[in-house]
C-alpha positions as CSV (number, residue, x, y, z in Angstrom):
1,M,25.5,-85.3,-45.9
2,H,23.2,-82.5,-46.3
3,F,24.9,-79.3,-48.2
4,T,23.9,-75.6,-49.5
5,K,25.2,-74.2,-53.3
6,M,25.5,-70.8,-52.9
7,H,27.6,-68.0,-54.4
8,G,28.4,-64.3,-54.2
9,C,29.0,-62.3,-57.0
10,G,29.4,-66.3,-59.2
11,N,32.3,-66.9,-56.4
12,D,30.5,-70.7,-55.2
13,Y,31.1,-72.9,-52.5
14,I,29.6,-75.9,-50.7
15,Y,27.9,-74.9,-47.2
16,I,27.7,-77.2,-44.3
17,N,25.5,-76.6,-41.6
18,C,27.7,-78.1,-38.1
19,F,25.6,-76.5,-35.8
20,D,23.6,-80.0,-34.5
21,V,26.5,-82.9,-36.3
22,E,29.9,-82.4,-36.1
23,I,31.9,-83.0,-39.7
24,N,35.3,-83.6,-40.1
25,L,36.5,-83.3,-44.2
26,S,40.1,-84.2,-45.1
27,Q,41.8,-82.4,-47.7
28,S,40.9,-84.7,-50.3
29,Q,37.3,-84.8,-49.2
30,V,37.0,-81.2,-50.1
31,V,39.2,-81.9,-53.3
32,Q,36.6,-84.5,-54.1
33,L,33.7,-82.3,-53.6
34,S,34.7,-79.5,-54.8
35,N,35.3,-81.1,-58.8
36,R,33.0,-79.8,-60.9
37,H,32.8,-83.1,-62.9
38,T,33.0,-85.9,-60.5
39,G,31.8,-83.7,-57.1
40,I,29.4,-81.0,-56.1
41,G,31.3,-78.4,-57.6
42,G,32.6,-75.5,-56.3
43,D,35.6,-73.0,-55.5
44,G,35.6,-74.6,-52.1
45,V,33.8,-75.4,-48.9
46,V,32.4,-73.4,-46.3
47,L,31.2,-75.4,-42.4
48,I,28.7,-73.4,-40.3
49,L,29.4,-73.9,-36.8
50,R,28.4,-72.6,-33.5
51,S,30.8,-69.8,-31.7
52,K,31.7,-69.0,-28.0
53,V,32.2,-65.2,-29.0
54,A,29.8,-64.9,-32.0
55,D,26.2,-65.6,-33.6
56,A,28.1,-68.6,-35.6
57,K,31.5,-69.6,-36.8
58,M,33.1,-69.7,-40.5
59,R,35.6,-72.4,-41.5
60,M,36.4,-72.0,-45.6
61,F,38.4,-74.7,-47.1
62,N,39.7,-73.7,-51.1
63,L,39.7,-75.8,-53.7
64,D,43.0,-77.6,-53.2
65,G,41.7,-78.1,-49.7
66,S,43.7,-76.1,-47.6
67,E,42.5,-73.5,-45.2
68,G,41.7,-70.0,-45.4
69,N,41.5,-67.0,-43.4
70,M,38.9,-65.1,-44.5
71,C,36.2,-65.1,-47.9
72,G,34.3,-61.7,-48.3
73,N,31.8,-63.6,-50.4
74,A,31.2,-66.6,-48.3
75,I,30.8,-64.6,-45.2
76,R,28.1,-63.3,-46.7
77,C,26.3,-66.5,-47.9
78,V,26.6,-67.7,-44.2
79,A,24.6,-64.7,-43.1
80,K,22.0,-65.2,-45.5
81,Y,22.2,-69.4,-44.6
82,L,22.2,-68.5,-40.9
83,Y,18.7,-66.1,-41.6
84,D,17.1,-67.5,-43.9
85,S,17.0,-70.6,-41.8
86,G,15.9,-68.8,-39.2
87,I,18.9,-70.0,-37.3
88,V,20.1,-66.2,-36.6
89,K,17.2,-64.3,-37.2
90,K,19.2,-60.9,-36.7
91,E,19.4,-58.2,-39.3
92,K,22.9,-57.3,-37.6
93,M,25.2,-60.2,-37.4
94,Q,28.8,-61.2,-35.7
95,I,30.4,-63.9,-37.5
96,E,33.7,-65.4,-36.4
97,T,36.6,-66.6,-38.7
98,K,40.3,-67.3,-38.6
99,S,41.1,-63.5,-39.2
100,G,38.4,-62.5,-36.4
101,V,35.0,-61.6,-35.6
102,K,33.4,-59.6,-38.8
103,E,30.1,-57.6,-38.3
104,L,27.6,-57.6,-40.9
105,Q,24.4,-55.7,-42.3
106,L,21.6,-57.7,-43.9
107,F,19.1,-56.4,-46.3
108,I,15.9,-58.3,-46.4
109,K,13.5,-58.0,-49.0
110,N,10.2,-60.6,-49.1
111,E,11.7,-62.4,-46.0
112,F,14.9,-63.6,-47.7
113,V,18.8,-61.8,-47.3
114,Y,19.4,-60.6,-51.0
115,S,22.4,-58.5,-50.0
116,V,25.0,-58.1,-47.1
117,K,27.6,-55.2,-46.0
118,V,30.3,-56.7,-44.0
119,N,32.7,-55.0,-42.1
120,M,36.6,-56.5,-43.2
121,G,38.7,-54.6,-40.2
122,K,41.1,-52.2,-41.2
123,A,43.1,-52.9,-44.0
124,E,46.8,-54.3,-43.1
125,L,49.8,-52.3,-44.9
126,A,52.7,-53.4,-42.8
127,P,54.8,-56.0,-44.9
128,E,55.7,-58.2,-42.5
129,K,51.8,-58.8,-41.7
130,I,50.8,-59.3,-45.2
131,P,53.4,-61.2,-45.1
132,V,55.7,-60.2,-48.3
133,K,59.5,-60.2,-47.8
134,L,60.0,-56.7,-49.0
135,E,61.6,-53.7,-47.5
136,G,59.7,-50.7,-46.0
137,E,56.7,-49.7,-44.2
138,S,53.8,-50.3,-46.2
139,I,54.6,-51.7,-50.2
140,I,52.8,-49.1,-52.8
141,S,53.5,-49.8,-56.2
142,K,57.0,-51.3,-55.9
143,P,58.5,-52.4,-58.7
144,I,59.3,-55.8,-58.8
145,T,60.6,-58.9,-61.4
146,I,58.0,-62.0,-61.4
147,G,58.4,-64.6,-64.4
148,G,61.3,-62.5,-66.0
149,K,58.2,-59.6,-66.1
150,E,58.5,-56.4,-64.4
151,Y,55.1,-55.1,-62.4
152,S,54.2,-52.6,-59.9
153,I,52.7,-53.8,-56.8
154,T,50.9,-52.7,-53.9
155,C,50.4,-55.1,-51.0
156,V,47.8,-55.7,-48.7
157,S,46.2,-57.8,-46.3
158,M,42.3,-58.2,-45.9
159,G,42.8,-61.1,-43.8
160,N,44.7,-62.7,-46.7
161,P,47.9,-61.6,-48.3
162,H,47.1,-59.6,-51.9
163,A,49.4,-58.2,-54.4
164,V,47.4,-55.7,-56.4
165,N,48.4,-54.4,-60.1
166,F,47.4,-51.8,-62.0
167,V,46.9,-53.0,-65.8
168,E,45.8,-51.2,-69.3
169,N,43.6,-54.2,-70.1
170,V,42.6,-57.2,-67.5
171,A,40.9,-59.4,-70.2
172,S,44.1,-59.7,-72.5
173,L,45.8,-61.1,-69.3
174,D,47.0,-65.2,-69.6
175,L,46.0,-65.4,-65.5
176,P,46.6,-69.3,-65.9
177,K,50.3,-68.4,-66.6
178,I,51.0,-65.2,-64.6
179,G,48.7,-66.3,-61.4
180,P,50.9,-69.2,-60.4
181,E,54.1,-67.0,-60.8
182,F,52.8,-65.1,-58.0
183,E,51.1,-67.6,-56.0
184,N,54.6,-69.4,-55.8
185,N,57.0,-67.1,-55.9
186,P,59.7,-66.8,-52.6
187,L,58.3,-62.8,-52.0
188,F,55.0,-64.3,-50.4
189,P,55.8,-66.9,-47.7
190,E,52.4,-67.8,-47.4
191,K,51.5,-67.8,-51.1
192,V,49.6,-64.6,-52.3
193,N,46.0,-63.5,-53.9
194,T,46.9,-61.7,-56.5
195,E,44.6,-59.1,-58.2
196,F,44.5,-57.4,-61.8
197,V,42.7,-54.1,-62.1
198,E,41.8,-51.9,-65.1
199,L,40.8,-48.6,-64.0
200,S,37.6,-47.9,-65.8
201,S,36.6,-44.7,-64.2
202,R,37.1,-42.6,-60.9
203,N,36.0,-44.8,-58.1
204,N,35.4,-47.9,-61.1
205,L,37.5,-50.7,-61.1
206,K,37.5,-54.0,-63.6
207,M,39.0,-56.8,-61.7
208,R,40.5,-60.3,-62.1
209,V,41.7,-62.4,-59.4
210,W,44.2,-65.3,-59.1
211,E,43.7,-66.7,-55.4
212,R,46.0,-68.9,-53.6
213,G,44.8,-72.5,-53.5
214,S,41.7,-71.6,-55.9
215,G,43.2,-70.3,-59.3
216,E,40.9,-68.1,-61.0
217,T,37.9,-67.2,-59.2
218,Q,34.9,-65.4,-60.5
219,A,34.7,-62.7,-57.7
220,C,36.9,-62.4,-54.5
221,G,35.7,-60.4,-51.8
222,T,39.4,-59.8,-49.9
223,G,40.4,-58.9,-53.3
224,A,37.8,-56.5,-54.2
225,C,38.6,-54.7,-50.8
226,A,42.3,-55.1,-51.4
227,S,42.3,-53.6,-55.1
228,A,39.7,-50.9,-53.7
229,V,42.5,-49.8,-51.2
230,A,45.4,-50.0,-53.3
231,A,43.5,-47.9,-55.8
232,V,43.0,-45.2,-53.0
233,L,46.7,-45.3,-51.6
234,N,47.5,-44.8,-55.6
235,G,45.3,-41.8,-56.1
236,H,43.1,-43.4,-58.7
237,C,40.3,-43.7,-56.2
238,D,38.8,-41.4,-53.4
239,K,39.1,-42.4,-49.9
240,D,35.5,-42.8,-47.6
241,A,33.7,-42.9,-51.2
242,D,32.0,-46.0,-52.9
243,I,33.9,-47.7,-55.3
244,K,32.5,-50.1,-57.7
245,V,34.4,-53.2,-58.7
246,Q,33.3,-55.0,-61.5
247,L,34.2,-58.7,-61.5
248,P,34.1,-61.2,-63.8
249,G,30.9,-62.7,-61.7
250,G,29.3,-59.3,-60.5
251,E,29.6,-56.4,-58.5
252,L,30.8,-55.1,-55.2
253,I,30.7,-51.9,-53.5
254,I,33.8,-50.9,-51.1
255,R,34.4,-47.9,-49.1
256,Y,37.9,-47.4,-47.5
257,T,38.0,-45.6,-44.7
258,D,40.2,-44.7,-41.8
259,E,38.7,-46.8,-39.5
260,A,37.5,-49.6,-41.6
261,V,36.8,-51.1,-44.9
262,F,33.4,-52.0,-45.8
263,M,32.1,-54.4,-48.6
264,T,28.7,-55.0,-50.1
265,G,27.5,-57.4,-52.6
266,N,25.2,-60.0,-53.1
267,C,24.2,-63.1,-51.5
268,E,22.2,-66.2,-53.3
269,K,21.1,-69.9,-52.9
270,V,21.1,-72.0,-55.8
271,F,20.2,-75.3,-54.3
272,D,19.7,-78.0,-51.6
273,G,21.4,-81.8,-51.9
274,V,22.4,-84.1,-49.7
275,I,25.9,-86.2,-50.9
276,E,27.6,-89.7,-49.6
277,V,30.9,-88.8,-48.3
């Protein structure tokens, strides 16, 4: 099986071109391929397929083999793969995901894509649609207790459920302990991605993330979008302005408007390879 390793802000996936060949991976095969010691290594696997409603379709699988609805870093890499390979030679592209068709603007340098702006759609704030088992029209700075500790969460869905927490210092957090406590809490019937956000300055955020099914990752595109939305809702950042989100693996620029949330960031190819499955 041929594959391409790519990453956006250090969020690395194994990309497989399924335009001309049908590939069905089992959950255990996804886990095996993603293993950094005995497999290729990555935060999961992304299949690039033909679509009847867009230029291409993306399916992404987490580190534990579960399928995700959307991945902001992965979709930028899919766009780069399609353009650089000559499969879809468009600077404006549409890619189908489990959370709908996303529109992308590609930025080209020396005939290769180096950055992509993604229209991530509207931020969903209704708790039943996130989903989170809390009452109200929206969950903004809501006190809850998880793992015996009180947090103040803002819940947002960007195709995936997110619980955003604002903290004094993200570097000091014991995320391997706190992350699973959030992910598996009964408050979140479909589990949850959890962001911990430090306010560096106005419109500048520093973020760490625990992703459901994958654990802590170098970056999360939908998480960066959710954090920016939460920061605006809590008065820390300005609406319809560029918000810089610093992640362990790099930087994303988020703009939250009344119409949609826009994310801009890098996309890089690491290498091509072949593996027996």
